[in-house]
C-alpha positions in Angstrom: -37.1 -30.9 -7.2 -34.1 -29.9 -9.6 -33.8 -32.5 -12.2 -29.7 -32.6 -11.9 -29.6 -33.8 -8.2 -33.5 -34.8 -7.7 -33.5 -32.6 -4.4 -36.2 -30.0 -3.5 -34.9 -27.1 -3.3 -35.4 -26.7 0.4 -32.7 -29.2 0.8 -30.4 -27.4 -1.6 -31.0 -24.5 0.3 -30.5 -26.5 3.8 -27.0 -27.6 2.1 -25.8 -24.1 1.7 -27.2 -22.5 5.1 -24.7 -22.8 7.9 -25.5 -25.0 11.1 -24.6 -25.4 14.3 -22.3 -27.9 13.6 -20.3 -25.7 10.8 -20.1 -23.0 13.9 -18.6 -25.2 16.5 -16.4 -27.9 14.6 -12.6 -26.8 14.7 -11.2 -25.2 11.6 -9.1 -28.4 11.0 -7.7 -31.5 12.6 -4.4 -33.4 12.3 -4.6 -37.2 13.0 -1.5 -39.4 14.1 -1.4 -42.9 15.1 -2.4 -42.6 18.9 -2.9 -38.8 19.2 -5.2 -36.3 17.6 -4.6 -32.3 17.4 -7.3 -29.7 17.9 -5.9 -26.5 17.6 -3.6 -26.1 20.4 -4.4 -29.0 22.3 -3.4 -32.6 22.0 -5.8 -35.5 22.6 -5.5 -39.1 22.9 -8.5 -41.9 23.7 -8.5 -44.6 25.9 -10.6 -47.8 25.7 -11.0 -50.4 28.9 -11.2 -53.7 27.3 -10.7 -55.9 31.1 -12.6 -55.7 34.4 -11.8 -57.0 38.3 -14.2 -59.6 38.9 -15.4 -58.0 41.9 -16.6 -54.5 41.9 -18.1 -52.5 45.1 -20.3 -49.0 45.1 -18.0 -46.1 43.8 -15.1 -48.2 42.7 -14.9 -45.7 39.7 -13.9 -42.9 42.1 -10.1 -42.4 42.0 -10.8 -41.8 37.8 -13.7 -39.9 38.2 -11.9 -37.5 40.7 -8.4 -37.6 38.9 -6.3 -34.5 39.5 -6.5 -33.8 35.3 -9.0 -32.4 33.3 -10.8 -35.9 31.4 -13.4 -36.6 28.9 -15.7 -39.7 29.9 -18.3 -41.3 28.1 -19.9 -44.7 28.8 -22.5 -46.5 27.1 -25.2 -49.0 28.5 -26.7 -51.1 25.9 -29.6 -53.4 27.4 -29.2 -56.7 26.1 -32.6 -59.7 25.8 -32.4 -62.3 28.9 -33.8 -64.9 26.3 -30.1 -64.4 24.5 -28.4 -64.4 27.1 -29.3 -67.5 28.8 -28.9 -69.5 25.6 -25.6 -68.2 25.7 -24.9 -69.3 29.3 -26.7 -72.9 28.6 -23.9 -73.3 26.2 -21.2 -71.8 28.0 -22.0 -74.0 31.0 -21.9 -77.3 29.4 -19.0 -76.5 27.7 -16.9 -75.5 31.4 -18.8 -78.5 32.8 -17.3 -80.4 30.1 -13.8 -79.7 30.1 -14.4 -80.1 34.1 -14.8 -83.9 33.4 -12.3 -84.2 30.8 -9.6 -82.9 33.4 -11.0 -85.4 36.1 -10.6 -88.3 33.2 -7.1 -87.2 32.5 -6.2 -86.9 36.5 -5.1 -84.0 36.0 -4.8 -81.0 38.4 -8.2 -78.9 38.4 -7.6 -75.0 36.6 -9.2 -72.8 39.2 -10.0 -70.6 36.8 -12.4 -72.5 35.0 -14.4 -73.6 38.3 -14.8 -70.2 39.1 -15.8 -68.9 35.8 -18.5 -71.9 36.1 -19.6 -71.4 39.6 -20.3 -67.5 38.0 -22.1 -68.7 35.1 -23.9 -70.4 37.2 -25.1 -68.5 39.7 -25.7 -65.3 36.7 -28.0 -68.1 35.1 -30.2 -68.5 38.2 -30.4 -65.0 38.6 -31.7 -64.1 35.2 -34.0 -66.8 35.1 -35.9 -65.2 38.7 -35.9 -61.7 36.9 -33.5 -60.7 39.7 -30.9 -59.5 37.7 -31.0 -58.2 33.9 -28.1 -58.3 31.3 -26.3 -55.4 29.7 -23.4 -54.5 27.0 -21.2 -51.7 28.9 -18.5 -49.6 27.1 -15.9 -47.0 28.9 -13.5 -44.7 26.9 -11.8 -41.8 28.3 -9.9 -38.9 26.1 -6.9 -36.8 27.9 -6.2 -33.1 27.0 -2.7 -31.8 27.2 -1.9 -28.7 26.4 2.1 -30.4 24.9 3.1 -33.7 24.0 5.0 -34.1 26.9 2.4 -33.3 29.4 -0.2 -36.1 27.7 2.5 -38.5 27.7 3.2 -37.6 31.5 -0.8 -37.9 32.5 -1.2 -40.6 30.1 1.1 -42.9 32.3 -0.4 -41.5 35.6 -4.0 -42.3 34.6 -3.0 -45.9 33.3 -1.2 -46.3 36.9 -4.4 -45.5 38.3 -6.8 -47.6 36.2 -4.3 -50.7 36.9 -4.7 -50.1 40.6 -8.1 -50.9 40.1 -7.7 -53.9 38.3 -8.9 -52.5 34.9 -6.8 -53.1 31.7 -6.7 -50.2 29.7 -5.3 -49.5 26.1 -4.8 -46.8 23.2 -7.3 -46.6 20.6 -4.7 -46.9 17.6 -5.1 -46.3 14.4 -8.5 -45.0 15.8 -8.3 -42.0 16.9 -11.0 -39.6 15.0 -13.8 -42.5 16.0 -12.6 -42.6 19.5 -12.3 -39.0 19.7 -15.8 -38.8 18.6 -16.8 -41.1 20.9 -15.9 -39.1 24.0 -17.6 -35.8 22.6 -21.2 -35.0 23.9 -22.9 -35.9 20.5 -24.0 -39.8 22.2 -22.4 -41.5 19.6 -20.6 -45.2 20.3 -17.9 -45.0 17.2 -15.6 -47.9 18.9 -18.3 -50.5 19.9 -16.2 -52.3 22.8 -17.9 -53.5 25.1 -18.2 -56.0 27.8 -21.1 -57.9 29.5 -22.6 -56.7 32.7 -25.2 -57.3 34.9 -27.6 -54.9 36.7 -25.7 -54.9 40.1 -22.6 -55.1 38.6 -23.7 -51.9 36.0 -24.7 -50.1 39.0 -21.1 -49.5 40.7 -20.3 -47.3 37.3 -22.5 -44.8 38.1 -20.3 -41.6 37.6 -22.0 -39.1 40.0 -20.8 -40.2 42.8 -19.7 -37.3 45.3 -21.9 -34.7 46.8 -21.4 -31.3 46.1 -22.9 -28.6 48.4 -22.2 -25.0 46.3 -24.8 -22.8 46.2 -25.1 -19.4 44.3 -25.5 -17.6 47.7 -24.0 -17.9 51.2 -20.7 -18.4 52.6 -18.1 -20.3 51.8 -17.4 -23.0 54.6 -14.6 -25.0 53.4 -13.8 -27.1 50.2 -15.4 -30.9 49.8 -12.3 -33.4 50.9 -13.7 -35.6 48.0 -13.3 -33.6 44.7 -12.0 -30.3 45.9 -15.2 -28.3 45.0 -15.9 -25.3 46.8 -19.1 -25.9 50.1 -20.9 -22.6 50.0 -24.1 -22.5 51.6 -27.0 -20.2 53.2 -28.4 -21.5 56.6 -30.7 -19.1 56.2 -32.5 -21.0 53.3 -33.3 -24.1 55.1 -36.2 -25.0 56.4 -34.3 -23.4 60.1 -30.9 -21.8 60.5 -30.5 -24.1 63.3 -26.7 -25.9 63.6 -25.2 -28.3 65.9 -21.4 -29.0 66.2 -20.0 -31.8 67.5 -16.5 -32.4 68.1 -13.5 -33.9 70.6 -11.4 -30.9 72.4 -8.6 -29.3 70.1 -10.2 -30.8 66.8 -11.2 -26.5 65.3 -14.6 -26.4 66.1 -14.1 -23.2 67.9 -12.1 -22.0 64.4 -14.7 -23.5 62.3 -17.6 -21.4 64.3 -15.5 -18.0 64.7 -14.6 -18.4 60.7 -18.5 -18.8 60.1 -19.7 -15.8 62.4 -17.0 -13.2 60.8 -17.9 -14.6 57.2 -22.0 -14.2 58.6 -20.8 -10.6 59.6 -19.5 -9.8 56.1 -23.0 -11.0 54.6 -25.2 -8.7 57.3 -25.9 -11.3 60.0 -25.7 -10.0 64.1 -24.1 -12.6 65.9 -24.6 -13.0 69.6 -22.3 -15.9 71.8 -21.6 -17.5 75.3 -18.1 -17.7 75.7 -17.4 -19.9 78.7 -13.5 -19.3 78.0 -13.1 -15.9 76.4 -11.9 -17.7 73.1 -13.9 -14.9 71.3 -12.2 -11.8 72.5 -9.9 -11.5 69.5 -12.4 -11.5 67.2 -14.8 -9.3 69.1 -12.6 -6.8 69.2 -11.2 -6.9 65.8 -14.6 -6.3 64.4 -15.6 -3.7 67.1 -18.0 -5.8 68.8 -19.4 -5.2 72.3 -17.8 -7.9 74.6 -19.3 -8.4 78.2 -17.9 -9.7 81.3 -20.7 -11.7 83.2 -18.9 -11.4 86.9 -20.1 -10.6 89.9 -17.7 -6.9 89.6 -19.2 -6.6 86.0 -21.4 -3.2 85.8 -23.1 -5.2 83.0 -25.9 -6.4 84.3 -29.5 -8.6 83.2 -32.4 -8.5 84.7 -34.4 -12.3 84.4 -37.5 -10.2 85.1 -37.0 -8.4 81.2 -40.2 -8.1 79.2 -39.9 -7.4 75.4 -42.3 -4.5 75.5 -43.5 -5.4 72.2 -47.2 -7.2 71.8 -47.2 -10.4 69.3 -50.9 -11.3 68.2 -51.3 -15.0 69.4 -48.9 -14.9 72.2 -48.9 -14.7 76.0 -45.8 -13.0 76.8 -46.1 -13.1 80.2 -47.3 -16.8 80.5 -43.8 -17.4 79.1 -42.0 -14.9 80.8 -43.6 -16.8 84.3 -42.7 -20.0 82.6 -38.7 -19.0 81.9 -38.4 -17.7 85.4 -39.7 -20.7 86.8 -37.1 -22.6 85.0 -34.6 -20.1 86.5 -35.5 -20.4 90.3 -35.2 -24.3 89.9 -31.8 -23.7 88.6 -30.5 -21.5 91.2 -32.6 -23.4 94.0 -31.6 -26.6 92.8 -35.4 -28.2 92.6 -38.4 -27.6 93.8 -41.5 -29.6 94.6 -45.0 -29.5 93.6 -46.1 -27.6 96.1 -43.2 -25.2 96.1 -44.1 -24.9 92.4 -47.4 -23.4 93.5 -45.9 -21.2 95.5 -43.3 -19.7 93.7 -46.2 -19.3 90.7 -48.3 -17.3 92.5 -45.7 -15.3 93.8 -44.1 -14.5 90.1 -47.8 -13.0 89.6 -47.8 -10.9 92.8 -44.3 -9.3 91.9 -45.2 -8.3 88.5 -48.6 -7.0 89.5 -46.9 -5.0 92.3 -45.2 -3.3 89.7 -48.5 -2.4 87.7 -48.2 -5.5 85.0 -50.6 -8.0 84.3 -51.9 -9.6 81.0 -53.0 -6.5 79.7 -49.8 -6.0 77.0 -50.5 -2.0 77.4 -49.2 -2.7 80.8 -46.2 -4.9 79.7 -44.9 -2.4 77.7 -45.1 0.7 79.6 -44.0 -0.6 83.1 -40.7 -1.1 84.7 -40.4 -4.7 85.1 -39.8 -6.3 88.6 -36.3 -7.4 90.0 -35.0 -10.9 92.1 -35.4 -8.5 95.6 -38.9 -7.6 94.6 -39.7 -11.3 94.0 -37.3 -12.0 97.2 -39.6 -9.6 99.3 -42.9 -11.1 98.3 -41.6 -14.9 99.0 -40.3 -13.3 102.3 -43.7 -12.1 103.3 -45.7 -14.9 102.3 -47.9 -17.0 104.5 -46.7 -20.3 103.6 -43.9 -22.3 105.3 -43.0 -23.1 101.9 -42.2 -19.2 100.8 -40.1 -17.9 103.1 -37.9 -21.6 103.0 -37.8 -20.3 99.3 -36.6 -16.7 99.6 -34.1 -18.5 102.1 -33.3 -20.2 99.3 -32.4 -17.3 96.9 -31.0 -15.1 99.4 -27.8 -15.1 98.6 -28.3 -13.7 95.2 -30.1 -10.7 97.0 -27.9 -10.3 99.2 -25.2 -12.8 100.0 -21.8 -14.1 98.2 -23.8 -13.6 95.1 -25.1 -9.9 95.4 -25.4 -8.2 92.2 -25.2 -10.6 89.7 -29.2 -11.3 89.1 -30.5 -8.5 90.9 -30.3 -5.2 88.7 -32.8 -3.5 85.9 -30.8 -4.5 82.2 -28.2 -1.7 81.0 -26.7 -4.2 77.9 -27.3 -2.9 74.2 -27.8 -5.7 71.4 -27.5 -3.0 69.0 -23.9 -4.5 67.9 -23.0 -6.4 64.8 -21.2 -8.9 67.4 -21.9 -9.0 70.7 -20.0 -11.5 73.1 -21.0 -12.5 76.8 -18.1 -14.0 78.7 -19.1 -16.2 81.6 -15.2 -17.3 82.5 -15.2 -15.4 85.4 -18.2 -16.8 87.1 -17.7 -19.9 89.2 -18.8 -23.6 87.8 -21.9 -23.8 89.7 -23.3 -20.6 88.2 -22.6 -21.3 84.6 -25.5 -23.0 83.9 -27.4 -20.2 85.8 -26.1 -17.8 83.6 -26.0 -19.4 80.3 -30.1 -19.5 80.8 -30.4 -16.0 81.9 -28.0 -14.9 78.8 -30.3 -17.2 76.3 -33.8 -16.0 77.9 -32.5 -12.0 78.0 -31.5 -12.5 74.1 -34.6 -14.0 73.1 -36.5 -11.5 74.9 -34.7 -9.0 72.8 -34.6 -10.4 69.5 -38.3 -10.2 69.3 -38.4 -6.2 69.4 -36.8 -6.2 66.0 -36.9 -8.9 63.1 -32.9 -8.6 61.9 -31.0 -11.4 60.7 -29.0 -13.1 63.8 -27.3 -16.1 65.1 -26.9 -17.2 68.6 -23.9 -18.9 69.6 -24.0 -21.5 72.5 -20.4 -22.8 73.5 -20.5 -25.8 75.4 -24.3 -26.5 75.6 -23.8 -29.6 77.6 -24.3 -27.0 80.2 -27.6 -26.4 79.7 -28.4 -30.2 78.8 -27.6 -31.6 82.4 -30.8 -29.9 83.6 -34.0 -31.0 81.9 -35.8 -27.6 82.0 -33.1 -25.5 80.7 -32.3 -28.4 77.8 -36.2 -27.8 76.9 -36.0 -24.1 77.2 -33.2 -24.2 74.3 -34.9 -27.1 72.7 -37.9 -23.9 72.2 -35.2 -21.4 71.4 -34.5 -24.2 68.3 -38.1 -24.7 67.3 -39.2 -21.0 67.2 -36.0 -19.2 66.4 -36.8 -19.2 62.4 -39.7 -17.2 63.3 -37.7 -14.5 64.2 -35.0 -14.5 61.6 -32.5 -16.3 64.3 -30.3 -18.8 63.5 -29.0 -21.1 66.6 -25.5 -22.7 66.9 -25.0 -25.0 69.8 -21.6 -26.5 70.2 -20.1 -29.7 72.3 -17.4 -31.7 72.8 -19.5 -33.7 75.4 -21.6 -35.6 72.6 -22.4 -38.4 75.4 -24.1 -35.5 78.0 -25.7 -33.6 75.3 -27.4 -36.5 73.5 -28.5 -38.6 76.7 -30.9 -35.3 77.9 -34.1 -36.3 75.8 -34.0 -33.1 74.7 -30.5 -33.5 72.9 -31.8 -35.6 70.0 -34.7 -33.3 69.6 -32.4 -30.4 68.9 -30.1 -32.4 66.5 -33.6 -33.0 64.5 -34.1 -28.9 64.3 -31.0 -28.0 63.4 -30.9 -28.2 59.4 -26.8 -28.5 59.3 -24.8 -30.5 61.3 -21.2 -30.4 61.5 -18.9 -33.5 63.1 -15.7 -32.8 63.4 -13.1 -35.5 64.7 -14.4 -37.8 67.4 -13.0 -39.7 70.1 -13.0 -43.3 70.0 -15.3 -43.8 72.6 -18.1 -41.3 71.3 -17.9 -42.4 67.9 -20.6 -45.2 68.2 -23.2 -43.0 69.9 -22.5 -40.2 66.9 -22.7 -43.1 64.3 -25.9 -44.3 65.8 -27.3 -40.7 65.7 -26.3 -39.8 62.9 -26.5 -42.9 60.8 -22.9 -43.4 59.5 -21.3 -45.8 57.3 -18.2 -47.5 58.5 -16.3 -45.4 55.9 -17.5 -42.0 58.1 -16.7 -43.4 61.4 -12.6 -44.0 60.3 -13.2 -40.5 58.7 -13.8 -38.8 62.0 -11.3 -40.7 63.5 -8.7 -40.1 61.8 -9.7 -36.6 60.6 -7.2 -33.7 60.9 -7.7 -30.4 63.1 -10.8 -28.4 60.8 -12.1 -32.1 58.9 -15.0 -33.9 59.2 -18.5 -34.1 58.0 -20.7 -31.3 56.8 -24.2 -32.5 56.9 -26.7 -30.1 55.3 -30.5 -31.5 54.7 -30.1 -34.8 53.2 -26.8 -34.2 51.4 -23.2 -34.5 53.5 -20.0 -34.2 52.2 -16.2 -34.4 53.9 -15.2 -30.7 54.5 -11.8 -29.3 55.6 -12.0 -26.0 56.8 -9.9 -23.0 55.0 -9.4 -19.8 56.1 -7.5 -17.0 54.9 -4.2 -15.8 56.3 -6.3 -13.1 57.8 -9.0 -14.6 59.4 -6.7 -17.2 60.8 -4.8 -14.9 62.7 -8.6 -13.4 64.5 -9.6 -17.2 64.9 -6.4 -19.4 65.8 -7.1 -20.7 69.8 -3.3 -22.5 69.4 -1.6 -21.3 72.2 1.8 -21.0 70.4 0.5 -18.8 67.9 -1.8 -16.2 69.8 1.7 -16.1 71.8 3.7 -15.3 68.4 1.2 -13.1 67.1 1.4 -11.0 70.2 5.1 -10.8 70.2 5.1 -9.4 66.6 2.1 -6.8 68.3 -0.5 -8.2 65.7 -2.8 -9.3 68.9 -2.7 -6.3 71.5 -3.3 -6.9 75.1 -6.5 -6.4 76.6 -7.8 -3.3 78.3 -8.5 -3.5 81.4 -10.8 -1.1 83.4 -11.0 0.2 86.8 -13.7 -1.6 89.6 -16.6 0.4 90.1 -16.7 2.6 93.5 -19.1 2.0 95.9 -21.1 4.8 97.5 -21.3 5.5 100.8 -24.5 6.2 102.7 -25.4 7.4 106.1 -28.3 7.4 108.3 -30.0 3.9 106.9 -32.8 2.3 108.2 -31.3 -1.3 109.8 -35.2 -2.9 109.8 -36.0 -2.1 106.7 -33.1 -3.9 104.7 -34.7 -4.7 102.0 -35.0 -0.7 100.9 -31.7 -0.7 99.6 -29.9 -1.1 96.5 -27.0 -2.9 95.4 -24.6 0.0 96.6 -26.8 0.5 100.0 -28.5 3.2 98.6 -32.3 4.1 99.9 -34.3 3.1 97.0 -36.2 6.3 96.3 -39.9 4.6 95.6 -39.2 3.5 99.3 -38.8 7.3 100.4 -41.1 9.5 98.3 -39.8 12.5 100.7 -36.1 11.6 99.4 -34.7 13.6 96.2 -34.2 10.6 93.3 -30.5 10.5 93.1 -29.0 10.4 89.6 -29.2 7.4 87.7 -25.4 6.2 86.6 -25.7 6.3 82.9 -23.6 3.5 81.0 -20.0 4.3 79.2 -17.7 3.1 77.1 -14.2 2.1 77.6 -13.7 2.5 74.8 -11.7 -0.1 71.8 -12.4 -2.9 74.0 -16.3 -3.2 73.6 -16.6 -3.5 77.0 -19.6 -1.3 78.7 -19.3 0.0 82.0 -21.5 2.1 84.4 -20.3 5.3 85.5 -21.1 5.2 89.2 -22.7 8.2 91.4 -20.8 10.5 93.2 -19.7 9.0 96.8 -19.9 11.6 100.0 -16.8 13.1 100.1 -14.8 11.8 103.0 -13.8 13.6 105.6 -10.0 14.0 105.6 -7.9 14.6 108.6 -6.0 17.7 109.0 -2.1 17.9 108.8 -1.4 18.5 112.2 -3.2 15.2 113.2 -0.4 13.0 111.5 2.7 12.9 112.5 5.0 14.2 109.6 8.3 12.6 111.2 9.2 9.8 112.6 11.9 9.0 115.3 14.3 8.4 113.0 14.2 12.3 111.7 12.8 10.9 108.1 10.8 13.0 106.6 7.6 10.8 105.5 4.7 11.5 103.1 2.0 13.9 104.5 -1.7 12.4 105.2 -3.1 14.2 101.9 -0.5 12.9 99.5 -1.0 9.4 101.0 -4.8 10.0 100.5 -4.6 11.5 97.2 -2.4 8.5 96.2 -4.7 5.5 97.4 -7.5 7.5 96.1 -6.0 7.5 92.4 -5.8 3.8 92.4 -9.1 2.3 94.2 -11.4 5.6 94.4 -12.4 7.5 97.2 -11.9 6.6 101.0 -13.6 7.5 103.9 -10.9 6.8 107.2 -12.1 4.3 110.0 -12.9 6.9 113.0 -11.8 4.2 115.5 -8.5 4.4 114.1 -5.8 6.1 116.0 -2.6 7.9 115.1 1.0 7.4 116.8 0.6 10.6 118.9 -2.8 9.3 119.9 -4.8 12.1 118.3 -8.2 10.7 116.8 -9.3 12.2 113.6 -12.4 13.5 112.9 -15.2 11.6 112.8 -16.8 10.2 109.5 -20.2 11.4 109.0 -20.7 7.3 108.5 -19.5 6.8 111.7 -22.7 6.7 113.4 -24.4 4.8 110.9 -26.4 1.6 111.7 -25.5 -1.5 110.8 -27.1 -2.6 107.4 -28.1 -6.4 106.4 -28.1 -6.1 103.2 -24.6 -4.6 102.7 -22.5 -5.7 105.2 -19.0 -4.8 103.9 -20.1 -1.4 104.6 -19.9 -1.6 108.4 -16.0 -1.8 108.6 -15.9 2.0 107.5 -15.7 1.5 103.9 -12.0 0.4 104.1 -11.0 -1.4 101.0 -8.3 -4.3 100.2 -6.2 -3.9 97.6 -8.0 -5.4 94.9 -10.3 -2.1 95.2 -13.1 -4.0 96.5 -14.5 -2.9 100.2 -13.3 -5.2 103.4 
């Protein structure tokens, strides 16, 4: 030890060294009457001296979320209950004496004294029972500002906010240095200005009341309406990547989903969408996606009998496909009896067996799958009455008004960043069937290769109307994570979706739930399902477009969806904005494609109509001696993302000679020649075979067509009129 100071050498050495406080401490502080200046920043500290009589949860939220930087410190000091009980007894005695004295003098009772006595008695009872404990509470707020003028303005606004909460605030005049030291992160209360509080009241002062959903990775969904923080989330980081979206019409649900899809693509996800109202076409064209118009006249086809061609250990793909087909056929036929289900099950197995496909995975990977017509033939040849009856019930999908929609080999490629299936041009009765077929097709294809994908199902309530299709989409929701798939189901009809026994199960298997503006008639159902508070119900009823609640696991926040100007132009569904963008040339008109050309066939066997394909061509597998016709190759229209099929070359039409058609009318006017008329029509609708039964005005008959002696083809009766077309390009 040194003799002069009595300190050890280590202490002397420590005093001469620079520590952390020396490094972070300012070089100088300018302390004034009501401010303190450090560097170029001014500070002022307020303390709260008065509190309201009643407080509720999150009552300090306006202060916590104040729109200016604040340094807030709260200090809690536990107090022994015995000391408080002694003080309470004395206080209660004083209050009772005051009341008795007032009564004896005949004066009017002071309501403040009566209220204080009631509060003291209630608190005494709770402390005695151990329900409550007692604390002392300190509350300080320091305001930073770049100038004295800004400091005065912010101070005035903060005092107004505190006053609206019935808080009495004061400036820590002449104590500014101690007040500033009480709000820096040192945990020291240098002012010691306290207020007594019980446990319940103290709990309501907890400052961390607003939820944040900000992750290090993911996409930005919007901003938190409570505190303005960004909502950044990665749906694939959850236990599953499924999402449900519920909102009334016009509340911005499609806007939200489009924005999410666009941003997910930036991070490498592939997006597939079932679009019943053609809302995604502009977005699909902009990103170079594949837009598929799923309709009777569309060249794009999906075969419901497709198999993935990938063997997965522990899975019986053929068995799963048979179950999926059974559900599809129930949708197509309007249901089945147990007997019909048994007959149909045998017919489906036989249909695959004829194609050489069995439960052996090798046969499932190498053989061409059957089509709907193959099942039709098996049913038609069945011995049971139910078999022939079911054949009649699916006949319209084979050779009736709906022929060609569900009875062809698949020719759609999913190797695109965005693939949109449009069902707008289908009848309402066919949409649930189309939804199911598309879902099954996507589910079959995604198992071939593991990639990050999102499947979006607009108006999912279509599928929830049928128990079997609802069960199918629930199965996808349960197993999607295994194949790196996120399923997004969207519905504006909350009641129809949730009243299904599988609707609630799909919600439970979705880690993210989005609730936008709700209709008053649906809010109670939504509140019961998602356990909403009264405040959250009011928020959803009063929400604007693109506003609502964002649920992610156990957390949820109020969200406002925000898009950039460039994104907004691609995803807006406002008709006025779309028209304006078209006028400005920012949205290009949709490109159109010619309808496929029907091929002409001669000398078809009328007794074997089931051997013909959709264009009336004899199928090569039924006529081995025939040369196999060229298979149409897929082509692209370019720019629209649609896939079309190049039709086979039709039989060249026999054209009448010039001498067989008069060139002049009775009034002497020159008329176009037959070659000119035929060429003009062919340029518009494709090759046409003239009807040999029509005679010219001169009474002569054109040269007979090779198709004239062709027998009646019941598979494609449209051909029996000689191949004439209407103005739309279809055979009539």
